[in-house]
N, C-alpha and C positions, 0 to 999 in steps of 0.2 A: 758313363757312370752318372747316376742320378744326382749325387751330391758333389761331384768333383768338377769344378769349372776350370778346366786346364788352361784356358787362355790367360788366367791371372798368375800362372806360374812362370818361372824362367823357362826359356825355350828348351834347354836340355832336359829339365825335369818334366816338361810337357810331353816330350817324346817318350820318356821312360814310363810315365803314367799311362799313356796310350798303349805302349807295348805291354804293360802289365795287364791292362784290360783285355788285349787280344790273346794273351797267354791263358787267361781264365776262360775266355770264350772258346778257345780251342780245346780246353780240358772238358768243359761241359758240366762237370760236377766234381766236387772235391771234399775230402776230409782234411781239415786244418789241424795239424798238431799244435795245440794252443797252450802256451805257457803263461800268458798274461804280460809278457814283455812287449816292448814297442814293436819289434820286428814282426812277431806272429800276430800282434794286434792289427797292424796295417794289412797284413795278408788276409786276415779274417774279414776286416772291414771292406776291402775292395773285392774280395771273393763274393761276399754277400751282396754288394752293390751290383756286381756283374751277373751273378748266378741265382740270386734270391735264395729260396729254400733248398737249392741244390748245393749249398755250401754249409757244412756242419762242422762245428768246433769239437775237438776231442781233447780232454785233459787227462793226463796220467797221474794218479795220486799214489804216492809211495812215501816211505819214511824219509826220503831225500828231498821231498818237496815241501817247502815251508808253508805253514798254515796261512800266513799272511799273503803268500802268492796265490793260494787257492781262493782266498776271498777276493783278490783282484780279478782272477779269472772269471768268477761268477758275476762280479760287478760289471766288468767290461763287456762280457758276452751279452749281458742284459741291455747295456747301453746301445750296443750295435744291433740288437734284435736277432742274434744268432742262436740257433739251437745248440745246446751244449750237452755232450755225452761225457760222463765220467767213467774212466776205467781204473781199476785198482790193481796194484802189484806190490811186490816187496823184494827189492834188489838185495836185501840183506840175506836172502836165502840162496844167493848165487855166489859160489865160492870165488869165481874168477873176478867178480866185482869187489867183494869184500877185501880181497888181498891188496887192492888199490895200487896196481902197477900202472905202467904207461897206457895200457889198453882198457883201463877202467871205463872210460866214456863209451868205448865201443860196445862193451858188454851191457852197459846200462841202456843205450839206445837200441841195441838188438832186442833186449827184453821189451822195451816200450813199443817198438814198432811191431813186435810179435803180437802184442795185445790187440792190434787193430784188425787182425784177420777176421774174428767173429763180427766186428762192427762193419767191416766191408760186406760180409755176407748178409747182415741184417739190413743195411741201408741200400745195398746194390751199388755203392760208390766205390770204384776201384782205385782212384788216384788219391794219394796222400801228399800233402804239401807241407813244407816247414817254413820257418822264418829266417833261414840263412841268407845273409846279404854278401855282396862282393867283398867287403872288408874281412869277413869271417874266413875267407879262403886263404888268407895269409897266415893264419894261426895254426897251431898244432891242434887239430880237431878230429880225433878218432871217431867222434859221434857222426861227423859228416860221412865218413867211410861207411858206417853202419847204415846211414840213411840211403846212400847210393846202392848198397847191397840189397836193400829192401824196395828199391825202385821209387823212393821218395823224391819228389821234385821240389825245387826251390825257385818259386816264381820271381822273387826279388833278384836272384842271380840271373835268371833268364832275361829279365828286363834291364839288367845292368845297374841296379840301385845300390849305392853305398850307404853306410850308416848315416851319414849326413843327409843324403837324399831321403832316407826313411823318416828322420826326424822332421825335416822340412815339410814333407808331404803329410805326415801325421798332424803337424801343427796346422797346416792349411785345412785339414779335414776336421779340426777342433777335437781330435781324440784326447780324452781326459788324461791319458798317460804319455803324451807325446814327449815329455822331458824326463820320464822315469829313468833313474839310473840303471845301468846294466845289472842283471841278476844272473845267478847260476845256481845249480842244485847244491844242496848242503854238503854233499860228498866232496865238492871242490875245496872245502875248508880243511880237509884232512890231507896233509902233505903226502905225496906219493911214498909208498913203502910202509906207511902206518895203517894198521888194520882199521877198517870202518866198522863202527858199532852203533847200536841204538843210543848208547850213552853219549858218545861224542857228537853225534848228529843233533840230539836234543840240546846238549850243552851249548853248542855254537849258535843254534837257533835262538835260544833264550838270551845268550850274550848279545847277539846282534839286535834283538828287540830292545834290550836295555839301552844300547847306544843310539838307536833311532829315537827312543823316548827322550834322550838327552839332546835331540836336535840334529844328529848327523844323518845325512841323506845316503851317501855311498859308503857302505860298511862291509867289511869282511873281518871275521874273527877266525884266524887259523889256529887250530888246536894241535900244538906240537907236544903230544903226550902230557897234557896238563899245563902247558905253558901257552897262554893266550897271546898271539901276535896280532895286534889290531892294525888293520889298514882302513883308512878313511880317505875321502877325496883330498887331493893335495891342498886345495884351498881351505879344507876343514881342519888340517893338522893343528893350526894355531889355537883352535878351541880347547885343546888339552892344556893350554897355559892357565886356564881358569882352575885354581886349586880346588875349590869346592866340587866342581864337576868331576875333576880327575879323581878325587877321593871317593865320590859316590860310585863312579864306574869301577874303581878298584875293589871296593868293598862288595859291590853287587856281583862282580865276576868271581871273586874268591868264594862267595857264598854258593856259587854254582859248582865249585870243586876245582877251579883253576888255582894252581899253587903260585905262579908268577904271572904278572900282567905286563906286557910290553907293547910299545907303540913303534910301528915301522915308520921311520922318519921320511922315507921316500913316498909314503902314501900308497893309495891303491894302485896295483899293477895287474893287468890282465895276465892270468896264469900264475898268479903269485903263490898258489898252493903247489906248484910244480917244482 
């Protein structure tokens, strides 16, 4: 890898980095399912370092993908120097997705990976890779099942990288988003069993933008039929003790149509919308 001096890394991470390089060399060319998060960013960066222009980023744009994340995708792919292809879809037209049961992510990812077929034909690249890491395998992830059904590979898993490894390697490579908080599609803000609509997707997107403008980094606003349940990083909960900030947030979220505004005192939890 041209920019990765592995001898400056801890021995275990050195081995994993070299394994990751060999995985990409074996693949020869890849389409990277790119979300702008740190996992897929690391995959894209090292794929480009290993394969050059035989590594192409693909982002799927839909009503569930925040505008802020799309801007990150465009910015980071430019920083890396990767070619970026944008594919458009609308999961709100898929009944099995909209009803928002436990298989929601499976239907979402099935739709997204289906978008890649014409891109495969256009580029001649048959292998699709994602940013799944070892730690993700312990969660309830129907989307991973959809990925496997479509033959999508996970280089970080194949090389044995955990989330901590990803962040350490990304920091070593000076990736601008190495410490970016975890992100997820907007549909995860709608608790299972509640129908997903354009209205509630846009409402939570705007609500989370308001909280970020107030200085919060890790933010989820869960829409419980008009009740906003706010989750922030556990170390950020205390910021709500500021009366003026709390009043601004309350007024702004009520202006979006939320009737009641609540704060989850446990802070952000993975899968909190489930």
